[in-house]
Backbone as a printed PyTorch tensor [residue, N CA C, xyz], in Angstrom:
tensor([[[-71.6990, -30.6500,  15.6560],
         [-70.4010, -30.9120,  15.0910],
         [-70.1160, -29.9610,  13.9250]],

        [[-71.1570, -29.6530,  13.1640],
         [-71.0030, -28.7110,  12.0580],
         [-70.6430, -27.3220,  12.5810]],

        [[-71.2340, -26.9310,  13.6770],
         [-70.9380, -25.6200,  14.2690],
         [-69.4790, -25.5630,  14.7390]],

        [[-69.0270, -26.6210,  15.4080],
         [-67.6390, -26.6450,  15.8800],
         [-66.6490, -26.6690,  14.7240]],

        [[-66.9890, -27.3820,  13.6680],
         [-66.1250, -27.4080,  12.4880],
         [-66.0380, -26.0220,  11.8510]],

        [[-67.1560, -25.3460,  11.7460],
         [-67.1550, -24.0020,  11.1560],
         [-66.4290, -22.9910,  12.0440]],

        [[-66.5610, -23.1220,  13.3570],
         [-65.8610, -22.2060,  14.2640],
         [-64.3580, -22.4140,  14.1740]],

        [[-63.9140, -23.6760,  14.1780],
         [-62.4740, -23.9280,  14.0970],
         [-61.9160, -23.4780,  12.7410]],

        [[-62.6700, -23.6780,  11.6680],
         [-62.2340, -23.1950,  10.3560],
         [-62.1680, -21.6760,  10.3110]],

        [[-63.1370, -21.0220,  10.9230],
         [-63.1430, -19.5550,  10.9430],
         [-61.9620, -18.9970,  11.7310]],

        [[-61.6460, -19.6250,  12.8450],
         [-60.4920, -19.1830,  13.6400],
         [-59.2070, -19.3970,  12.8530]],

        [[-59.0770, -20.5610,  12.2090],
         [-57.8700, -20.8580,  11.4380],
         [-57.6850, -19.8680,  10.2930]],

        [[-58.7240, -19.6840,   9.4840],
         [-58.6000, -18.7810,   8.3380],
         [-58.4950, -17.3280,   8.7740]],

        [[-59.1210, -16.9700,   9.8890],
         [-58.9720, -15.6190,  10.4260],
         [-57.5320, -15.3270,  10.8170]],

        [[-56.8890, -16.3100,  11.4460],
         [-55.4760, -16.1220,  11.8110],
         [-54.5960, -16.0710,  10.5690]],

        [[-54.8670, -16.9380,   9.6130],
         [-54.0570, -16.9610,   8.3850],
         [-54.1750, -15.6280,   7.6520]],

        [[-55.4070, -15.1590,   7.4500],
         [-55.6090, -13.9480,   6.6640],
         [-55.2650, -12.6810,   7.4470]],

        [[-55.0130, -12.7820,   8.7400],
         [-54.5610, -11.6320,   9.5100],
         [-53.0350, -11.6200,   9.6460]],

        [[-52.4570, -12.7720,   9.9340],
         [-51.0280, -12.8380,  10.2320],
         [-50.1680, -12.8230,   8.9700]],

        [[-50.5380, -13.5690,   7.9650],
         [-49.6960, -13.6980,   6.7700],
         [-49.4930, -12.3500,   6.0650]],

        [[-50.5160, -11.5090,   5.8760],
         [-50.2350, -10.1880,   5.2850],
         [-49.2850,  -9.3430,   6.1320]],

        [[-49.3300,  -9.4920,   7.4660],
         [-48.3780,  -8.7640,   8.3100],
         [-46.9580,  -9.2750,   8.1070]],

        [[-46.8070, -10.5800,   7.9570],
         [-45.4830, -11.1560,   7.7060],
         [-44.9800, -10.7220,   6.3370]],

        [[-45.8600, -10.7070,   5.3410],
         [-45.4780, -10.2760,   3.9920],
         [-45.0150,  -8.8230,   4.0090]],

        [[-45.6890,  -7.9780,   4.7680],
         [-45.3350,  -6.5570,   4.8220],
         [-43.9680,  -6.3240,   5.4670]],

        [[-43.5200,  -7.2330,   6.3260],
         [-42.2620,  -7.0290,   7.0380],
         [-41.1190,  -7.8840,   6.5350]],

        [[-41.3350,  -8.6320,   5.4590],
         [-40.2640,  -9.4320,   4.8870],
         [-39.8990,  -8.9100,   3.5130]],

        [[-38.6330,  -8.9900,   3.1920],
         [-38.1870,  -8.5400,   1.8690],
         [-38.5420,  -9.5620,   0.7940]],

        [[-38.3610, -10.8330,   1.0830],
         [-38.6770, -11.8750,   0.0970],
         [-39.8660, -12.6790,   0.6040]],

        [[-41.0160, -12.3890,   0.0720],
         [-42.2340, -13.0580,   0.5390],
         [-43.0530, -13.6010,  -0.6280]],

        [[-42.3650, -14.0740,  -1.6770],
         [-43.0850, -14.6070,  -2.8400],
         [-43.8950, -15.8410,  -2.4830]],

        [[-43.3050, -16.7330,  -1.6870],
         [-43.9910, -17.9720,  -1.3020],
         [-45.2410, -17.6550,  -0.4990]],

        [[-45.1590, -16.7190,   0.4180],
         [-46.3210, -16.3830,   1.2350],
         [-47.4080, -15.7130,   0.4110]],

        [[-47.0370, -14.9310,  -0.5760],
         [-48.0340, -14.3100,  -1.4400],
         [-48.7950, -15.3740,  -2.2250]],

        [[-48.0660, -16.3520,  -2.7310],
         [-48.7200, -17.4750,  -3.4120],
         [-49.5050, -18.3030,  -2.4050]],

        [[-48.9790, -18.3970,  -1.1840],
         [-49.6190, -19.1880,  -0.1430],
         [-51.0070, -18.7170,   0.2130]],

        [[-51.2590, -17.4270,   0.1460],
         [-52.6100, -16.9430,   0.4260],
         [-53.6020, -17.4270,  -0.6240]],

        [[-53.1290, -17.5860,  -1.8430],
         [-54.0120, -18.0720,  -2.9000],
         [-54.2480, -19.5680,  -2.8550]],

        [[-53.3460, -20.3050,  -2.1980],
         [-53.4760, -21.7600,  -2.1790],
         [-54.7200, -22.1990,  -1.4100]],

        [[-55.1500, -21.4190,  -0.4440],
         [-56.3390, -21.7780,   0.3330],
         [-57.5860, -21.7230,  -0.5460]],

        [[-57.7210, -20.6690,  -1.3310],
         [-58.8730, -20.5630,  -2.2260],
         [-58.7570, -21.5200,  -3.4050]],

        [[-57.5430, -21.7140,  -3.9010],
         [-57.3450, -22.6260,  -5.0290],
         [-57.7670, -24.0500,  -4.6720]],

        [[-57.4220, -24.5000,  -3.4800],
         [-57.7770, -25.8720,  -3.1070],
         [-59.2770, -26.0460,  -2.9540]],

        [[-59.9810, -25.0200,  -2.5200],
         [-61.4390, -25.1110,  -2.4180],
         [-62.0550, -25.2510,  -3.8060]],

        [[-61.5960, -24.4390,  -4.7420],
         [-62.1370, -24.4770,  -6.1000],
         [-61.7430, -25.7690,  -6.8120]],

        [[-60.4890, -26.1690,  -6.6600],
         [-59.9880, -27.3400,  -7.3830],
         [-60.5840, -28.6450,  -6.8640]],

        [[-60.8460, -28.7370,  -5.5770],
         [-61.2910, -30.0070,  -5.0080],
         [-62.7730, -30.0680,  -4.6740]],

        [[-63.5270, -29.0110,  -4.9230],
         [-64.9380, -28.9920,  -4.5700],
         [-65.7450, -30.1090,  -5.2100]],

        [[-65.5870, -30.2920,  -6.4850],
         [-66.3360, -31.3340,  -7.1980],
         [-65.9060, -32.7250,  -6.7550]],

        [[-64.6110, -32.9140,  -6.5990],
         [-64.0930, -34.2300,  -6.2020],
         [-64.5770, -34.6030,  -4.8060]],

        [[-64.4820, -33.6630,  -3.8700],
         [-64.9100, -33.9430,  -2.5010],
         [-66.4220, -34.0920,  -2.4020]],

        [[-67.1710, -33.3680,  -3.2280],
         [-68.6250, -33.5250,  -3.2440],
         [-69.0330, -34.9070,  -3.7310]],

        [[-68.4020, -35.3800,  -4.7890],
         [-68.6770, -36.7340,  -5.2770],
         [-68.2460, -37.7860,  -4.2620]],

        [[-67.1410, -37.5460,  -3.6030],
         [-66.6570, -38.4740,  -2.5870],
         [-67.6270, -38.5430,  -1.4080]],

        [[-68.1920, -37.4090,  -1.0290],
         [-69.1520, -37.3780,   0.0800],
         [-70.4290, -38.1250,  -0.2510]],

        [[-70.7810, -38.2030,  -1.5300],
         [-71.9700, -38.9460,  -1.9240],
         [-71.7400, -40.4470,  -1.9640]],

        [[-70.4960, -40.8720,  -2.0830],
         [-70.2060, -42.2980,  -2.2820],
         [-69.6050, -42.9940,  -1.0700]],

        [[-68.9150, -42.2670,  -0.2180],
         [-68.1720, -42.8710,   0.8870],
         [-68.9110, -42.5920,   2.1930]],

        [[-68.6120, -43.3720,   3.2130],
         [-69.2010, -43.1810,   4.5340],
         [-68.8720, -41.7780,   5.0470]],

        [[-69.8990, -41.0250,   5.3710],
         [-69.7300, -39.6320,   5.7730],
         [-68.9800, -39.5020,   7.0980]],

        [[-69.1970, -40.4260,   8.0080],
         [-68.5140, -40.3820,   9.2980],
         [-66.9990, -40.5260,   9.1150]],

        [[-66.6000, -41.4010,   8.2200],
         [-65.1800, -41.5910,   7.9310],
         [-64.5810, -40.3430,   7.3050]],

        [[-65.3130, -39.7360,   6.3760],
         [-64.8260, -38.5120,   5.7410],
         [-64.6890, -37.3710,   6.7480]],

        [[-65.6580, -37.2480,   7.6360],
         [-65.5940, -36.1860,   8.6470],
         [-64.3860, -36.4020,   9.5530]],

        [[-64.1910, -37.6310,  10.0290],
         [-63.0610, -37.9100,  10.9090],
         [-61.7370, -37.6660,  10.1920]],

        [[-61.5860, -38.2210,   8.9830],
         [-60.3320, -38.0570,   8.2620],
         [-60.0990, -36.5940,   7.8880]],

        [[-61.1570, -35.8740,   7.5050],
         [-61.0200, -34.4620,   7.1590],
         [-60.5960, -33.6140,   8.3470]],

        [[-61.2130, -33.8380,   9.5010],
         [-60.8300, -33.0840,  10.6960],
         [-59.4190, -33.4420,  11.1560]],

        [[-59.0530, -34.7120,  11.0170],
         [-57.6960, -35.1320,  11.3700],
         [-56.6710, -34.4570,  10.4670]],

        [[-56.9280, -34.4710,   9.1590],
         [-56.0230, -33.8330,   8.2060],
         [-55.9420, -32.3290,   8.4410]],

        [[-57.0840, -31.7100,   8.7160],
         [-57.1380, -30.2690,   8.9740],
         [-56.3260, -29.9120,  10.2150]],

        [[-56.4630, -30.6850,  11.2800],
         [-55.7610, -30.3490,  12.5190],
         [-54.2560, -30.5730,  12.4020]],

        [[-53.8460, -31.6690,  11.7860],
         [-52.4100, -31.9440,  11.6610],
         [-51.7470, -30.9490,  10.7090]],

        [[-52.3260, -30.7680,   9.5260],
         [-51.7320, -29.8510,   8.5510],
         [-51.8130, -28.4030,   9.0310]],

        [[-52.9020, -28.0520,   9.7160],
         [-53.0240, -26.6950,  10.2530],
         [-51.9780, -26.3890,  11.3000]],

        [[-51.6460, -27.4040,  12.1030],
         [-50.6040, -27.2050,  13.1180],
         [-49.2340, -27.0210,  12.4660]],

        [[-48.9530, -27.7950,  11.4210],
         [-47.6600, -27.6740,  10.7520],
         [-47.5610, -26.4360,   9.8670]],

        [[-48.6830, -25.8530,   9.5020],
         [-48.6700, -24.6320,   8.6860],
         [-47.9720, -23.4920,   9.4190]],

        [[-48.1180, -23.4420,  10.7130],
         [-47.5530, -22.3390,  11.4920],
         [-46.0400, -22.4150,  11.6410]],

        [[-45.4350, -23.5820,  11.3680],
         [-44.0080, -23.7450,  11.6210],
         [-43.1210, -23.4920,  10.4210]],

        [[-43.7110, -23.2920,   9.2580],
         [-42.8580, -23.1140,   8.0800],
         [-43.4550, -22.0620,   7.1590]],

        [[-42.6490, -21.0940,   6.8090],
         [-43.0670, -20.0630,   5.8600],
         [-42.2770, -20.1860,   4.5690]],

        [[-41.9770, -21.4220,   4.1730],
         [-41.3000, -21.6670,   2.9030],
         [-42.2420, -22.4840,   2.0140]],

        [[-41.7150, -23.2730,   1.1050],
         [-42.5760, -24.0140,   0.1830],
         [-43.4320, -25.0480,   0.9100]],

        [[-43.0440, -25.4560,   2.1250],
         [-43.8910, -26.3650,   2.9070],
         [-45.1900, -25.6910,   3.3320]],

        [[-45.1640, -24.3640,   3.4310],
         [-46.3820, -23.6160,   3.7480],
         [-47.4530, -23.8640,   2.6950]],

        [[-47.0420, -23.9450,   1.4290],
         [-47.9930, -24.2200,   0.3450],
         [-48.6020, -25.6060,   0.4810]],

        [[-47.7670, -26.5850,   0.7690],
         [-48.2560, -27.9660,   0.8860],
         [-49.1670, -28.1180,   2.1020]],

        [[-48.7220, -27.6190,   3.2540],
         [-49.5330, -27.7410,   4.4630],
         [-50.8200, -26.9130,   4.3660]],

        [[-50.7560, -25.7580,   3.7160],
         [-51.9640, -24.9610,   3.5110],
         [-52.9680, -25.6640,   2.6260]],

        [[-52.4770, -26.2940,   1.5570],
         [-53.3530, -27.0620,   0.6710],
         [-53.9740, -28.2360,   1.4110]],

        [[-53.1660, -28.9330,   2.1980],
         [-53.6860, -30.0880,   2.9430],
         [-54.6700, -29.6660,   4.0250]],

        [[-54.4070, -28.5620,   4.7100],
         [-55.3150, -28.0930,   5.7560],
         [-56.6630, -27.6970,   5.1670]],

        [[-56.6470, -26.9880,   4.0570],
         [-57.9000, -26.5940,   3.4230],
         [-58.6390, -27.8050,   2.8580]],

        [[-57.8990, -28.7730,   2.3420],
         [-58.5220, -29.9970,   1.8570],
         [-59.2350, -30.7260,   2.9900]],

        [[-58.5810, -30.8420,   4.1320],
         [-59.2080, -31.4890,   5.2800],
         [-60.4190, -30.7410,   5.7820]],

        [[-60.3310, -29.4180,   5.8390],
         [-61.4650, -28.6130,   6.2880],
         [-62.6430, -28.7580,   5.3310]],

        [[-62.3810, -28.6850,   4.0530],
         [-63.4630, -28.8190,   3.0730],
         [-64.0370, -30.2290,   3.0560]],

        [[-63.1910, -31.2250,   3.2320],
         [-63.6720, -32.6040,   3.2550],
         [-64.6500, -32.8170,   4.4050]],

        [[-64.2970, -32.3410,   5.5740],
         [-65.1980, -32.5050,   6.7170],
         [-66.4480, -31.6400,   6.5720]],

        [[-66.2980, -30.4360,   6.0670],
         [-67.4500, -29.5410,   5.9110],
         [-68.4490, -30.0800,   4.8960]],

        [[-67.9590, -30.5220,   3.7660],
         [-68.8570, -31.0510,   2.7290],
         [-69.5420, -32.3200,   3.2200]],

        [[-68.7840, -33.1940,   3.9070],
         [-69.3810, -34.4260,   4.4240],
         [-70.4280, -34.1140,   5.4970]],

        [[-70.1620, -33.1300,   6.3550],
         [-71.1410, -32.7650,   7.3820],
         [-72.3980, -32.1540,   6.7710]],

        [[-72.2570, -31.3020,   5.7750],
         [-73.4340, -30.7230,   5.1190],
         [-74.2290, -31.7970,   4.3830]],

        [[-73.5420, -32.7380,   3.7550],
         [-74.2290, -33.8300,   3.0740],
         [-74.9440, -34.7290,   4.0720]],

        [[-74.3270, -34.9870,   5.1910],
         [-74.9260, -35.7880,   6.2430],
         [-76.1680, -35.0950,   6.7870]],

        [[-76.0890, -33.7920,   7.0080],
         [-77.2330, -33.0170,   7.4720],
         [-78.3630, -33.0570,   6.4510]],

        [[-78.0180, -32.9870,   5.1780],
         [-79.0230, -33.0570,   4.1210],
         [-79.7300, -34.4180,   4.1380]],

        [[-78.9900, -35.4770,   4.3810],
         [-79.6050, -36.8090,   4.4460],
         [-80.4870, -36.9820,   5.6690]],

        [[-80.1700, -36.2970,   6.7550],
         [-80.9640, -36.3970,   7.9700],
         [-82.1970, -35.5020,   7.9650]],

        [[-82.2600, -34.5650,   7.0290],
         [-83.3630, -33.6160,   6.9650],
         [-84.6410, -34.3310,   6.5470]],

        [[-85.6300, -34.3710,   7.4330],
         [-86.8920, -35.0750,   7.1650],
         [-87.8570, -34.2510,   6.3160]],

        [[-87.6560, -32.9370,   6.2250],
         [-88.5710, -32.1060,   5.4530],
         [-88.2580, -32.1270,   3.9660]],

        [[-87.0940, -32.6600,   3.5970],
         [-86.7030, -32.6990,   2.1900],
         [-87.3940, -33.8830,   1.5170]],

        [[-88.2520, -33.6410,   0.5140],
         [-88.8900, -34.7560,  -0.1940],
         [-87.8880, -35.4850,  -1.0860]],

        [[-88.2840, -36.6190,  -1.5880],
         [-87.4080, -37.4510,  -2.4100],
         [-86.9940, -36.7600,  -3.7140]],

        [[-87.7550, -35.7740,  -4.1600],
         [-87.4200, -35.0820,  -5.4120],
         [-86.2150, -34.1500,  -5.2470]],

        [[-85.8490, -33.8360,  -4.0080],
         [-84.7120, -32.9550,  -3.7760],
         [-85.0760, -31.4870,  -3.7740]],

        [[-86.3660, -31.1710,  -3.8910],
         [-86.8010, -29.7780,  -3.8880],
         [-87.8440, -29.5980,  -2.8110]],

        [[-87.7950, -28.4530,  -2.1620],
         [-88.7860, -28.1520,  -1.1440],
         [-90.0990, -27.7730,  -1.8210]],

        [[-91.2440, -28.0910,  -1.1990],
         [-92.5260, -27.6720,  -1.7770],
         [-92.6720, -26.1500,  -1.7480]],

        [[-93.3630, -25.6280,  -2.7330],
         [-93.5260, -24.1750,  -2.8560],
         [-94.4820, -23.6340,  -1.8380]]])
């Protein structure tokens, strides 16, 4: 599931970072899209701590499902609007992707039998 989540995220961000600069180059007024490229990285930085704490406290399966659902719905709507809604849908899509990714990595960490209780691998 982690592999599929990473592949779908890579395809989504690959399309965003390939198509949006082409649209910016061919439009006269592309201020929103220029800011829109930064919204993807901003949401990762702004929500990393919050989503990490949430993954430690809430059921990981629920977070993965809700994150993938949010990512798919917001990602689909991102393609239909290149105005201020692009910023909102881009933020929501990245939030969903990060929510599922962080929850999946945390879940994998909990399932790892080689990790001792101290949280550090033996030297």
